[in-house]
MARFI-21157 format. One record per residue (C-alpha): x, z, y; residue in one letter. Coordinates in steps of 0.001 Angstrom, whole numbers, plus 500000, padded with zeros to 6 digits. Example, Ala and Ser with C-alpha at 12.3 -4.5 7.8 and 13.67 -1.06 7.14 Angstrom:
2
512300507800495500a/513670507140498940s/
END
This chain:
574
970390864562602352m/969377862520605623k/973046861582606898k/973573860248603512i/970639858301603401l/970737856716606852t/974645855236605171i/973234854162602401v/970226852366604260l/972797850756606696l/975031849552604353w/972530847839602940a/971791846339606098t/975095845063606169v/974883843300602879l/971814841921603318a/971386839748600361v/967883838013600816g/965738838200598368v/963300835763599270r/966436832967600758a/964442829930599829e/961159830951601225e/960451828721604282t/958922830454607821k/955545829199607512e/955796831041603664q/956930834152604907r/954317833921608001d/951411833392605362a/953099836234602701r/953136838725605406m/950101838020607500k/947860840643605818w/950193843312606743f/950874842463610268r/947541842533610879e/946761845587609385a/948675847977611122k/947713851311609807f/947776852371606174g/947521855955603888m/950688857206601991f/950183859266599571i/952816861581597829h/951450862881594776w/953089864131591661g/953996867807589502v/955050869037592432y/951692869651593568a/951526872666591049v/953985874601592524p/953346873913595780a/956450874941597182g/956994878033595117t/959262879076592697w/959540882099590619n/957914884122593222g/959927882333596168k/959379880029598789q/961773877542598208i/962846875281601616g/962478871634602440g/959525869227601689i/957485870008599093g/957988867397596614e/961700868024596756w/961286871697595002i/963138870247592184m/966001869622594126w/965939872275596205s/965575875304593868g/967955873176591217k/965314873816588918i/966269873671585276p/964198870333583875c/962729872190580692a/961462874606583539d/959815871815586056y/958538869716583246q/956732873115582013a/954684872608585404f/953180869842584030a/950580871854581366k/949183873092585196d/948605869470586564f/945228868820585866n/943408866706588572p/939935867091587386v/938292866890591033k/940431863584591192y/937923861012593168n/939603858085594004p/936354856525595420e/936615859048597798d/940118858430598747w/939428855067599264v/936591855973601492r/938594858667603236i/941241856119604343a/938931853034605025k/936650855456606996d/940024856275609047a/940532852758610195g/942929852015607692m/943755848806605401k/945915849803602992y/947495852565601019m/950930853356598918v/950725856071596505i/953738857282594737t/953816855704591609s/956866857904590049k/958842860164592370h/962572861505592088h/961655864327589742d/960487860895587258g/956677861453586774f/954658859103586247a/951021858605587320l/950664855856585141f/951009855714581073d/954648854730580724s/956109853468577508k/959732853919578301a/959365857513579340s/957014860549577726d/957405862439581175w/953769860978582604n/950324861944583202i/949275860851579619v/951627862333577983k/952687865198579587a/949260866696580836t/946149867837579984p/944870865273582021y/945596862583580237g/944323859372581962k/946389857065583902d/945681858077587267l/946149854315589352l/944015852295587221k/940900853988588574p/942582853862592245l/943284850229591880a/940009849642590491a/937993851987593878a/940941849557596234c/939275846317594718r/935720847780595342d/936119848505598432q/938356846052599919g/941445847951600308m/945324846670599419k/947103848713597627l/950969849391597022g/953199851291594878f/956081853555596035y/958825853647593085y/962174855591593369s/964080853384591459q/967525855112591968a/966906859137591726q/965310860467588612d/966326863771588048w/964278863956584457n/964873861050583005n/968898860503584040g/968932858238586642g/970775859775589973s/970487863002591292t/971737862079594727g/974646864318594396g/975860866909591628k/974035867002588010r/972603871008587768w/971120870445584027d/973124869000581106k/969571867438580308a/970240865133582970q/973535863579581456e/972542860029581367r/974692856963582271s/972889855387585505m/973231851661583729d/971139853033580738e/968646854557583024y/967944851697585156i/967804849197581802d/965694851715579832k/963287853388582237v/963494851510586072a/963337848533584948v/960236848667582164p/958545850782584497q/958626848771587258v/957418845727585120k/954908848459583572e/953330848805586908i/953656844992588144l/951972843870585401s/949404846690584725n/946621846664588279y/945606843256588439g/946306842000591801e/947783845088592767f/950344846099593895p/950334844500597223a/953218846312598392v/956669847652596390l/957946850472598007w/961259851730596647w/963165855037597975d/966926856580598277t/969112854044597249p/971950856197595924y/974694854691592928m/972271851381593677m/974949848477593183n/974058845286593256q/973987844430589726e/971360847291589153r/969541846089592254a/969231842450590954a/967820843656587426k/964521845128589374l/964847842345591574e/964238839709588484k/961616841393587058a/959686841795591147v/960444837812591639k/959339837121587702e/956091838876587573l/955054839252591289k/957439837070593876p/954480837166596444d/954789841107596902i/955814842521600173i/958921844991599548l/960676847539601931n/964905847729602570n/964907850397600526r/966358849117596714l/969846848911597729g/972745846842596125g/972533844588599560g/968695844098599181y/967032843690602329y/963606843021601468g/960482842351603734d/960313845718606028t/962586847949607892e/960976851422607098t/962211854271610296p/960888857825608835e/959617859980610564q/960455858734613977f/959160855291615814i/962347853315617373p/962361853019620885a/961844849255621086t/960763848654617912g/963271845790615627y/963439842211617190k/962666839464613850g/961934842364611520r/958842843358610274d/958639847008610448w/956393850529609292e/957323853692610410t/956030856591607616c/955314859939608759m/953844863297607418t/950430864588608642m/952473868393608445n/955709869058607656g/955919867568603739t/955530864726602093w/954354866182598848g/951467869657598916f/952788872616600055k/950355875403600423s/951694876925603111y/952464874263605863d/950046874694607966n/952302872620610847n/949337870078611175w/950286867059614109k/947151867170616576s/944435864036616037t/945568863475619433s/949741863013618539s/948760860687615544i/946426858539617435i/949339858077620256q/951860857668617560m/949673854936615952l/949534853232619289v/952740853755620317d/953793851486616883i/951860849508617585v/952229848482621137s/956149847942619627k/954736845623616660g/954819848157613595g/952694849348611412n/951768853219611027y/951822854324607392l/950547858148606943l/950919860527604481n/948404862414602547v/949452865027599905g/947053865653597847p/946369869205595415t/947167869726591846a/943701868734591324e/943709865788593112g/942323867185596666v/943148866114599994f/943859868998601889p/940748869945604984d/943194869843607417a/943604866219606479s/940547865009606327i/939408866629609204q/942493864682611784r/941200861212609490l/937841861668610333k/938986861906614222e/941095859098614209v/938598856511612400g/935721857873615015a/938422856997617667w/939269853529615371m/935445852781615298k/935620852043619052v/938760850909619646n/940081848787616606g/940352845961618156e/943303846962620265a/944719847759617012i/943955845540614463y/945684842023614552g/947654842850617954t/951178841524618926t/953973843968620781a/953700844752624273s/955068842016626949p/956478844937628553f/959750846181627763p/958946849259629577r/955958850870630843l/955476854630631785p/954993857178629527s/951353857448629681n/950576853907629390l/951087851631626112r/949897848134625908c/949518845278622857t/947861842501623109q/946136839171621663k/945714835675623188p/944216836027626225g/943841839517626846k/946075842780627067l/944879846063625821f/946316848905627721l/945767852630626255h/946284855262628316v/947315858911627367f/947121861006630496d/944602859352632772w/945470858305636160p/944697860096639445a/941850858382640744k/942044856356638373g/944370853113639256e/946231852069636919l/949164849715637786s/950807847216635988i/953214844439636230p/952211841463635579l/951239838313638042s/948667836517635909n/945268835388637376k/942742838048635967i/939786836825634532k/938056840277634222k/938892843944632761a/936870846417631636y/936969849322629370l/937184848481625965l/934305851271625044a/931991849928627507a/932591846309627711p/929590844967630087d/930702847662632931r/933791845515634650l/936533846983636655l/937886846335639973t/941218844506639675t/943197843820643065t/946610841740642573s/949617842186644929g/953692841837644710e/954562844648642201a/951679843224640148g/947904844131639339v/945896847469640261v/942785848436637895v/940339850238639276q/938670852756636629g/936917855647636751p/937835859068637995a/937710860695634690e/939106859764631700a/937200857872629241p/938590859315626005d/940105862663625698k/942776860726623084y/943682857654624688a/941328855600626531s/941819851660626306v/941690849405629142m/941188845689628777v/942422842786631198v/941368839278630313e/943941836837631601i/944645833138631788e/947841831963630210g/950483833915628544r/951311837181630321p/953795836791633366e/955753839917633414v/956629840756637367v/960548842585637232s/959894845796638729v/962472847099641181k/963315850677642081i/963673850809645886r/964886853168648135q/963569856488649930s/963037856510653261s/966599858472653185g/968105855698651457g/968406857436648081v/967740855468644795f/966264858043641958c/966698855759638569l/965001858230636265d/964728857284632535a/960526856863632348e/961872853135634576q/964850852083632032a/965097849455630331t/966781850612626821l/968968848920624186t/969878849476620481g/968235853146619082g/967580854700622002l/964694856726622895s/962538858270625064i/961824862054623957e/960927865223625939s/963548867651626701a/963632871587625572s/963163871976628838r/961072870007631999g/961153866790631961a/961534863833629592r/964919862280628965n/966727859231626917i/967345861070624224g/970655861220621633c/972956858379622896w/976052858701620018t/976148854882620124d/978560852949622405v/976316849849621864k/973648850773623118d/972912850584627025s/970765852029629838v/969360849340632381e/967491849208635659w/966343846857638321m/966638847877642208i/966300846134645124n/968861848070647915c/967695847268651596s/970348849560652740q/973651848618651410p/976869850333651170g/978654853337649576k/976965855597647168f/977211859023645751d/976524858579641921v/974701861803640530e/973503862178636603a/971496865204635627e/972173864978631814m/972356867209628667a/975827867049626666c/976463868515623308l/980021869723622473p/981721867037621205g/981247864743623851s/984394865786625828e/985889862924626977g/983272860328626651s/983675857599628825e/981448855588630435v/980800852376632820v/978109852211634912l/978102848787637026q/975635847725640316a/975842843903640255g/979604842995641174k/980236846789641263s/981383849563638835s/982510852895638505l/984154854623635279t/983711858005635006a/984532861001631988k/981716863381630809i/981684866930629619a/979834869119627215a/977054870678629301t/976115872978626295g/972928872755624588s/970309869915623849w/968187870514627131g/970852872278629575d/970696869518632069f/972863869996634957k/974039867665638038k/977004865538636545v/979152863705639727k/980254860537638246l/981963858799641572g/981075856357643965q/979781852869643973i/979175850227646852e/975551848403646305v/975056845039648151g/971645844189650175k/968863842707647948g/968282842868644216d/971449843832641809s/971044845182637949k/972018848613637273v/973664848930633676v/975139852537632063l/977047851847628663k/979516854188627066a/983463852791626654n/984376855246624090s/982469858153622157k/985135860770620783p/983919862994618412g/980388863699617538d/979401864079620867g/975547863656622182v/974574862652625386v/970850863330627260n/970530861402630258l/967133862655632498r/968316860557635747c/970743858809638152i/970784859042641467q/972530856970644149f/973460858695647366i/973905857490650509p/977633858247651510v/978020859638654917k/
END
């Protein structure tokens, strides 16, 4: 399913019909301003799927909770019977908004209708909704919109425009119930377009965001009908990139991952679950730690993105305790360090060590430290004049800074001030001027070019291997490349050795390594599993004296090979 979605989204990107073609940059900047400043939001997946909560007919159904109808191929009548038990009497939207606000979140996005077609609002287009199909009998979105309005929270609606397993939309594959038989165009005209008009018309200034999903079978004609409704009713709304039919929207939506370098020239938002599912699943206790959530937030914001973190309420309308606890802890961190998140822009540094991220505002760099360095010393490749440095948690306590050829060293306390992420502030004169970090030879003349020091392009990212050190992971695209800057004091010929893990299917892939004006070409072979790193000899290369750029790229990628790269060594030829 994930592969199919990826292909559909890639085609949507290629077609790229702009929904705001007439908009100037200034108008777009004004429209996107609140979103770019907010940085942190809450995703809420809620619906009838919270009743079975991952179990049907006494069996635990694999996959994510809100897909239980699809995963279990549950007939429509059986699935719709769950609605009689969907009675969220403990639903308190004021509490929901307060929990989000206390966590430091600035907006919420809720599933007005997911793929099961069940609407959380009163709809004239389908009786399969909260008012007509459940004992609760009341619109769930109106009180949430009122609570958001009262507490100064932005509210967006997720709407599954294509997949609808009960109203006759796409099923993302073969239908499994005769009750699903309906033409896609009839579904678009009689359900999707009318319901989109309903959610755009009945909640005042909301939704501020319309979050489309999984555009199966969404050709340009179908998508244009939905886009037309949006343009007429909420022209200033923010749209994501999942409408389909070639409509590109306003935001990229990486799901469950953080892109290595963000998206240049595009607003983006990573959405993630807090455990292993979006919709409530009673036995999923695979919760992310508070530390992971905070560090992911920092990582995303340091690359210019937003973090949309999910909560899956129960059928009674209650957030799971584990979600609430983590959100409280995130909120405590944000109360101290929010200045380093809200309204910031991406790091000026192309690459920093894995324990360090940077966000910035004019004249200020915020250094987020995950693992506190030995002796509290932090090096940053910066050549600006430093006005002052301090901990964000203790702004009156100034830190010592020392400038040199490689940049600035900030002397912090010996122990980490914060157990999740400590934030140092460095105030500078002018715009950040980044020192090009060069890798130098060891005393024996060896260069060690590791993953942490590399500049990555395209979709590459640094990730943890199953064993040992971190690596450049899942290299499959010949358009991606890896770069290092080196300074050679002992020039000559070098044997080149790469430590990599290559999956079956990588055999024969051709790579090219360039160092200044010299280059070598080599073929790689499979080493085994994801974490089965082996040293592979690539050949010899000559490196001249002084500075050189080292670039590793792929010439070919036969089959479905995947390469994980840990480091490259240049060893002087004796």
